C-alpha positions in Angstrom: 39.2 140.6 141.1 37.3 139.2 138.1 38.6 136.2 136.4 39.7 136.7 132.9 37.8 134.6 130.3 40.0 132.4 128.6 40.6 133.1 124.8 40.3 130.1 122.3 41.6 131.0 119.0 40.9 128.8 116.1 42.4 129.4 112.7 39.2 128.4 111.0 35.3 128.2 111.8 34.5 125.2 113.8 31.4 122.8 113.3 28.6 124.1 115.3 28.7 121.1 117.6 32.3 122.0 118.7 31.4 125.6 119.0 28.5 124.6 121.3 30.8 122.4 123.3 33.1 125.3 124.0 30.3 127.6 124.9 30.8 128.9 128.3 34.4 127.8 128.6 35.8 130.7 127.0 35.7 133.2 124.3 35.9 131.5 120.9 37.7 133.9 118.3 38.3 132.9 114.7 41.4 134.2 113.2 41.0 137.2 110.9 43.7 135.9 108.3 46.1 133.1 108.0 49.5 134.8 107.5 52.2 134.4 110.0 52.0 137.9 111.3 48.4 137.8 112.1 48.3 134.5 113.5 51.2 135.5 115.9 49.6 138.9 116.8 46.1 137.3 117.5 47.5 134.4 119.6 49.4 136.7 122.0 46.6 136.7 124.6 45.2 133.3 123.6 45.0 130.4 126.1 44.3 127.9 123.4 45.0 127.6 119.7 42.9 125.2 117.4 45.0 124.7 114.5 43.9 124.0 110.8 46.7 126.1 109.2 50.4 126.3 109.6 51.5 128.1 112.7 54.8 130.2 112.6 57.4 129.4 115.2 57.5 133.0 116.4 53.9 132.6 117.5 55.2 130.7 120.5 57.7 133.2 121.5 55.0 136.0 122.2 52.0 133.9 123.4 52.7 134.1 127.1 49.3 132.7 128.2 49.1 129.9 125.6 48.6 126.6 127.2 48.0 124.3 124.3 48.1 124.1 120.4 45.4 121.5 119.5 45.5 120.1 116.0 42.0 119.9 114.3 43.0 116.5 112.9 45.8 114.1 113.0 48.8 115.5 111.1 51.3 117.6 113.2 53.2 119.1 110.4 51.3 122.4 110.9 52.6 122.7 114.4 56.3 123.6 114.9 56.8 121.0 117.7 60.3 122.4 118.8 59.0 125.9 119.1 55.9 124.8 121.2 57.9 122.4 123.4 60.7 125.2 123.9 57.9 127.6 125.0 56.2 125.0 127.4 53.1 124.7 125.4 51.3 121.3 125.0 50.6 119.9 121.7 47.8 117.6 121.1 45.9 116.1 118.0 42.6 114.3 117.2 43.8 111.1 115.6 41.8 108.7 113.5 38.5 110.4 113.2 38.7 111.3 109.7 40.0 107.9 108.4 36.8 106.7 106.8 36.4 110.0 105.0 39.8 109.7 103.5 39.5 106.1 102.9 36.2 106.7 100.8 37.9 109.5 98.9 40.7 107.1 97.9 38.2 104.6 96.5 36.4 107.4 94.6 39.7 108.7 93.2 40.7 105.1 92.0 37.3 104.8 90.4 37.4 108.1 88.9 40.8 107.3 87.1 39.8 103.7 86.1 36.4 105.0 84.6 37.8 108.2 83.1 35.2 110.3 84.9 37.0 113.6 83.9 37.2 113.1 80.3 33.7 111.4 80.0 32.0 114.2 81.6 34.0 116.8 79.8 33.2 115.4 76.4 29.6 114.6 77.3 29.1 118.3 78.1 31.0 119.7 75.4 30.5 117.2 72.5 27.4 115.2 73.3 26.2 111.7 74.2 28.3 109.7 71.7 31.5 111.5 72.5 31.1 110.7 76.1 30.4 107.1 75.4 33.5 106.7 73.2 35.6 106.3 76.2 33.5 103.4 77.7 35.4 100.5 76.1 38.7 101.4 77.6 37.2 101.8 81.1 38.6 99.3 83.7 37.2 97.4 86.6 38.4 97.9 90.1 37.8 94.4 91.3 40.6 92.0 91.2 43.4 94.6 91.2 46.4 94.8 93.6 46.4 98.0 96.0 49.4 98.9 97.8 49.1 100.9 100.9 52.1 102.8 102.1 51.6 103.7 105.7 49.1 101.4 107.7 47.8 103.9 110.3 44.2 104.5 110.7 43.7 105.8 107.2 45.7 102.9 105.7 43.8 100.3 107.6 40.4 101.9 106.6 41.6 101.9 103.0 42.6 98.2 103.2 39.4 97.1 104.9 37.2 98.8 102.2 39.3 97.7 99.5 39.4 94.0 100.5 36.0 93.6 101.9 34.1 96.2 99.5 35.8 96.0 96.2 37.5 92.4 96.3 41.0 94.0 95.9 44.2 92.2 96.8 45.7 94.4 99.5 49.5 94.7 100.2 51.1 97.2 102.6 54.3 98.6 103.9 54.7 100.2 107.1 57.4 101.3 109.5 56.2 99.0 112.3 55.7 95.4 111.0 52.8 94.9 113.5 50.5 91.8 112.8 48.8 92.3 109.6 45.1 93.1 109.4 42.8 90.6 107.8 43.4 90.2 104.1 46.6 92.5 104.1 50.0 91.2 103.1 53.3 93.0 103.8 55.8 93.9 101.3 58.9 96.1 101.1 58.2 99.4 99.6 60.1 98.6 96.4 58.2 95.4 96.0 54.9 97.1 96.7 55.8 99.7 94.0 56.5 97.1 91.4 53.5 94.8 92.1 50.7 97.2 92.8 48.1 98.4 90.2 47.3 101.1 92.6 49.6 102.7 95.1 48.0 104.7 98.0 50.1 107.0 100.1 48.9 107.3 103.7 52.0 107.7 105.5 53.0 110.9 107.6 55.7 113.2 106.3 58.9 112.5 108.3 62.7 112.8 107.2 62.3 109.2 106.2 59.2 109.5 103.9 60.2 112.8 102.3 60.9 112.0 98.6 59.9 108.3 99.2 58.2 108.0 95.9 61.3 108.9 93.9 62.3 109.0 90.4 63.8 105.5 90.8 60.6 104.2 92.4 58.2 105.8 89.9 60.3 104.1 87.1 59.4 100.7 88.8 55.7 101.1 88.6 53.5 99.1 86.2 52.8 100.9 82.9 49.0 101.3 83.9 49.5 101.8 87.6 47.8 104.6 89.5 49.3 106.9 92.2 47.0 108.2 94.8 48.4 110.8 97.4 46.5 111.5 100.6 49.6 111.8 102.8 51.6 115.0 102.2 53.0 116.5 99.0 56.7 116.0 99.7 56.4 112.4 99.8 56.4 112.4 96.0 59.2 113.7 93.8 56.9 116.1 91.7 59.3 116.5 88.8 59.8 112.6 88.2 55.9 112.3 88.6 55.2 114.9 86.0 57.9 113.4 83.6 56.3 110.0 83.9 52.9 111.4 83.2 54.1 113.2 80.2 55.7 110.2 78.9 52.7 108.1 79.6 54.8 105.5 81.7 52.0 105.2 84.3 48.3 105.2 84.2 47.5 108.2 86.0 47.5 110.0 89.4 45.0 111.3 92.2 46.6 114.1 94.1 44.9 115.7 97.2 48.2 117.1 98.7 51.1 119.0 97.2 54.4 120.4 98.0 53.1 123.8 97.6 49.7 124.8 98.7 47.5 126.4 97.3 48.6 124.7 93.9 49.4 127.3 91.6 46.9 127.6 88.6 49.6 127.1 86.1 51.0 123.9 87.6 51.9 121.2 85.1 49.3 118.7 87.1 46.3 120.8 85.6 47.4 119.7 82.0 46.7 115.9 82.3 43.5 114.3 81.7 44.6 111.4 83.7 45.3 113.3 86.9 42.4 113.9 89.5 43.4 117.0 91.6 41.4 118.0 94.9 42.6 120.8 97.2 43.5 118.8 100.3 40.0 117.8 101.2 40.1 114.1 101.3 39.4 114.0 105.1 36.9 116.7 105.1 33.3 115.7 105.3 30.3 117.0 107.3 30.8 113.9 109.6 34.5 114.3 110.0 34.4 118.0 110.6 32.0 117.2 113.4 34.3 114.5 114.9 37.4 116.5 114.5 35.9 119.8 115.8 34.3 117.9 118.8 37.4 116.2 119.6 39.5 119.3 119.4 37.0 121.2 121.7 37.2 118.2 124.2 40.9 118.4 124.5 40.6 122.2 124.9 38.2 121.9 127.6 40.5 119.4 129.6 43.3 121.8 129.3 41.3 124.7 130.7 40.3 122.5 133.5 43.9 122.0 134.4 44.3 118.6 133.1 46.5 117.2 130.2 45.0 116.4 126.8 44.3 112.8 126.0 46.4 112.9 122.8 49.3 114.8 124.1 52.0 114.6 121.6 54.9 116.2 123.3 54.9 114.7 126.8 58.4 115.9 127.5 57.0 119.4 127.9 54.8 118.5 130.9 57.5 119.7 133.4 58.0 123.0 131.8 54.2 123.5 131.4 53.6 122.8 135.1 56.1 125.5 136.0 54.3 127.9 133.7 50.9 127.1 135.3 51.6 125.9 138.8 48.0 126.3 139.9 47.2 123.3 137.7 49.6 120.9 139.4 
């Protein structure tokens, strides 16, 4: 009896190096659409799902062959962990490989706000040279400012390193685990960090504890010229409170890469502010990071298809159930 070729379903096209790594291991299929019904239908006969879009819990109920859901990146909020674990499906991710990309984006965003790139570019194009130059005298240098980092994982540490060693910023941070501080990083409570920082960078994962962490009360404690940069997840910030603070000019500006609702509606109030830089959840996406994430996800898929456990297994409690589903791998 001919052996069935494994099906590897990816929600998005993979980097060519990742696709090449999977060649010969199975049939790589790109999802035809990203709605819940389509993903659930196309995953029914999949052995592996590579994840760059939210998976519906129902996907795991009907995917009888599914061995693993592998996140193309670090954040696990796109994978319903309880549903995957209940179905005996391994969950893995590829942590840290886009940290440099996100950190560089943070520094770009801070500079764009301090140097008013949006309004300078707009006025230069629409009104001419002198109109663009009019903004120059109110531009601000980055060096010497205090940058406060919320979340000191791989991204937070990369931001801190570039900020301290590349731009001569004072770096403070708050984190759940008060591990030994990296070089040139001081620890503060979240409230002290909000009050003392000129630039607040959100790098923390979305958890019940971090949902709404940047609340109305904490926004009210920010310095009048402080900047808020969010590269974590949208619900970490109270949107209504931030919009109110921007309208009343109580803070200096914001750079937002993630939002509570994605895609962000075109009529959203954030689009109305000159001192807000908006990007479509792309801080961690570069040619280099896509290669690293894709190759990493492909490597985990190959391990699972070979009967092994992934290196970055995120639900180890599922292993017993998984082994019962696939006893030949034991």
